[in-house]
N, C-alpha and C positions, 0 to 999 in steps of 0.2 A: 504494499499500500504506500502510495507516494504521499509525502507530507506536503501541504501547500505552503509556499514561501510567503511570509507575511511581509507587507510593505513597511519599511521602517517608519516611525512616526514623522520624521522631518520630511520624507518623501510624500507621505499621505497629506500633511499640511500644505506643501508645495502644490500638489496636484489639485487639492480642493480650492486653493486660491485661484489657480489658473482657469478652473471651471467657472468661477464666479466673475472673473475680471477679463472681459474680452480685449481691451487695449494692451493690458500686460501680456496676455496670452500671445497676442499678435507679435509683440516685441520679442518674446522668447522664440517664437517660431521664426521670426526674421534672423535672429541671432545665429540659428543653426546654419543658415546659408551665408553668414557674414564672411567677407574675405579675410584670410589670414596669410601672412607669408613669413618665412624664416630668414633671420639675418644671422649668418654664421660669423663669429668673431673668435678666431683661434679655436680653442677647445669649447668655446661657449656659444650657446644659441639663444637669440632673442627672438621672441614672436611679436609680430605687429598685427593688430586687428583693426580693420576698418569698421567704425561703429558710429554712424551719423546720429543716432539717438542720444549719444553722450555729449553732444554739443551743449545740451542744457546744463551739464555740470562743468565740462571742460572750458566753456566759454563764459561762465558765470563771473559777474563782478563781485569781488570778495571784500570790498571796502565796508567799513562799519556802518556807514549811512545806509548803503543798499540793504545790508542784512537786518538792520533795525527796522526798516521801513516795510520789508515783506513779511507775510504771515509765515510762521515756522511750519514747514511742511512735514516735520516728524512729530509735531504735537497732534494728539488724536483728533481734536476738534477740527483741524485744517486738512485731515487726510481725505482722499477719495472714499466715497461711501462703500465702494466695492472692496476696499482693502480690509482684510481680516487679520487677526493678531493671535499670538499664542504667547502667554506670559511665561517669562523666564526668571527663575530666582527671586520672584517677588519684587525686583527692582527694574527689570528690562522687559521689552516686548520683542518678539521675533515677527518680522514683517517680510514678505516677498518684495524684493527691489523691483519697481516697475521699469527701470532703465538698466537692464542687465549687461554685465560684461561677461559674466560666467553662466553656464547652462543652468545652474541653480545659484541664485544670487539673493542673499538675505541682508536686511539692515536690522540692527538690534538697538533701537533707541532706548534711553533711559525713560522711566515713567514720568520723571520730573523733568521740566524744562530747565536745564542748567548748562553751563558752557562745556564745550568739548575740552576735557582735561583727563590725563591718563594716570597721574601718580596714584591717586586713591582708588582708581577703578581697575587698575591692571590685573588684579586677582580674578576678575570677571573672566578674562580670557581662559584662565586655567580652569575655572568652573564649567565654562561652555564646553571646552575640550573633554572634560570628564564625562559630561552629560551626552555630548555628541562627538565621539571619537572619529567619526567619518567626515568632520568639518575641518575647514581651514578658516581661521579667524584673522581678520586684519583690522588695523587702526590707522587712520589718517589724522595727523595732528592738525589743530586749528589753522596753521599757516602752511600745511603741507598736503593739500588735497582734499580736505573735509569740505564737503559742500554745505554742511550745516554746522559751522563752527560754533553756533549759538546753542546747539542742542547735543548733549553727550550721547554718543552712539559708537557701536562697532559694526563691521560688516562680516560676512562669512559666505563660504561657498564650498563646493565639493573639493576635498583635498586630493593632492597628487597631480593636478593639471598645470601648475604653474612651471615655467622653465627652471626657476630656483629649486623647486621640489624634484623635478624630473632629473636634474643633474646633482641631487643631493648625495647620492652614494659617492661620487667622485669628490664633491666639494668638501664632504664631511672628513675626508682622509687628510686634508691640508688646513688644519686649524692651528692658530698660535694661541695656546692657553694664556689668560691674563689674570684671572682670579678664580678660586674655587672655594665652595663651602665644604665639599666632601668628594668622594670618588665619583658620585653621580650627578653633581650639580656645580655648574661652573659657567664662566663667561669666556668666549674665545673670539679672536678675529678670524673671519673667513677669508684666507689668503688668496684663493684663486677666483673670487668673485669679481666681476668687472668694475664694481665701485665699492666704497667702503660699507662693509656689512659686519655686524657683531651677532654672536650667537649666544642666547641664554639657554642652557640645557638644564632641566630640572625634573624631579620626580614628584615633589610635593608642592602644594600651594604656598606654604610658608617659605621654602627655598626659592621658589619662583619669584615671589614678591620681594624677598630680601635681595636677591641678585639684581632685580630690575631697579629697586631703590638705589643701589650703589651705582648702577649705570647712569640713572637719571641725574644723580648728584654730580657725577663726573663730566656730564655733557656741558658744552658751553651754554651759559645762562642766557636765555632770550625771553622776551615777554610774548604771550602769557605763559609759555612753558618752553623747554628745550625743543627744538624742531626735530621731529622724527616721524617715520612710518614703521609699522611693525606687521610682520606676517607670522602666524603661529600655527603649529599643527602637531599631531601625535605621531611618534614613530615607536611602536610597541610600547615600552614602559616610559620612554622619554617624552617629555613635553618640550618642544623646540620653538623658541621665539627668535626670529631674525629681526634685529633692529637696524634700520638705515638712518644714521644721523644726518640731518639735512642742514644746508646753510642758506638755501633760498626757496621760495614758493615755486617760481616758474623760471625756466631757462631764458636767456637773453633772446633766443630765436622766436619765442612766443610774441614778443613785442616788435619784432622787425616788420618790414613791409616787402611786398613783392615776393621774389624767389627766396629770399633769405628768411621768410616767415614760416614757421611750423607751429600749428595750433596744438601743442602737446603740453599738458599741464600734469606732471607726474604725481601720482599717489602711490599707495603701497603696492598695487598690482604691477604698475610700471616698473617700479624698483625691483620687483621680483621677476623682471623679464618679460612682461606681457604689456607691450606699449600700445596704448589706445589712440587712434587717430580719427577724430570725427569727420576730417576732410579727406576726400578721395585723393586729392593731389598730394597731400602730405604722406598718405599711405604708399602711394607709388614712388615718391622721391626719397623716402627715408633710406639712408645707406647705413651699413653696420657701423662705419666710423661716426656718422652723425648721431646715431642712437647711443653709442658708447659715450660720446662727447657730452650729450645731454645729461645722462645719468652721473658722469663724473663731475660735471659743472655744478650740480646742485647738492652734492654730498660732501661731508666733512673730510678734509685731507691735509696733508702737509703738517705744519707746526701745530695747528689746533687738534689734529688727530693724535699727534704724538703726546700732547698735554693730557688728552683724554685717556690714553693708555697708561702714561705715567701715573695719573691720578688713581686709576683702578689698581695698578700694581702696588701702589703705596698703601692702599686700603687692605691689601692682602699681606702686607708686612714683608714684601719681597723687594 
């Protein structure tokens, strides 16, 4: 007798939402035929996705006046009536993102309307991965790709699809340890990644939060918080968080004109090797060198990176 395979709760929630929301369903359908191309850079491969629907986010004005004057689209009272929710941990809600980059794309806003800040909410990533080990969770800082910097939220999607994850077996063999709590919990520099990336490896929520706090305090101080993107997932017993320390919101080419302009505004997924281009011409013109240049331009490097490394090592007593 064959046992019927039960649909996981996350998949059931996702399916139910698409049945109820025609516009979102259509965008997920369109995403299946979205153009993608691979840019090979040495041993590393970056994926480019042509996604016109993301112009809403990529082209958004992010000044304080614009944000203050628009209704917050993550607050329940301003959401489309078709959008259903699933409560998470009593403090957050799981929503299907109606402008997807991933085949399953969720937004996880806080129940309270409060600014996007990571320090005291980072532990939520660990809880989400405990509850949904098939998930990949990501965070965009208020100046690093968050389209709602006025409302605290995470995002999530199916794990294992990002170029960062696909090449993880190779990348994880070349790490420079910086600080450790014990044999299973530490922070390392990912040596072979195309731009600066740090790994927090943990087994417990306590260890995860401790290590993150140390990294947060070592990052260059900026307002309202140190600039960063985070991509997190499970690998067997390990909880992995890759932190990309940032120095600027958008690359110079975003503001250029004519042939020199590329409308690319990197968030966590772009940093993890999936670059989103809302305009067809940018999708076609982007070269491996240009893609690498954009990632390198907006991440911490040189002397400030060395100071970060020294600061972490000093906390380890080495």
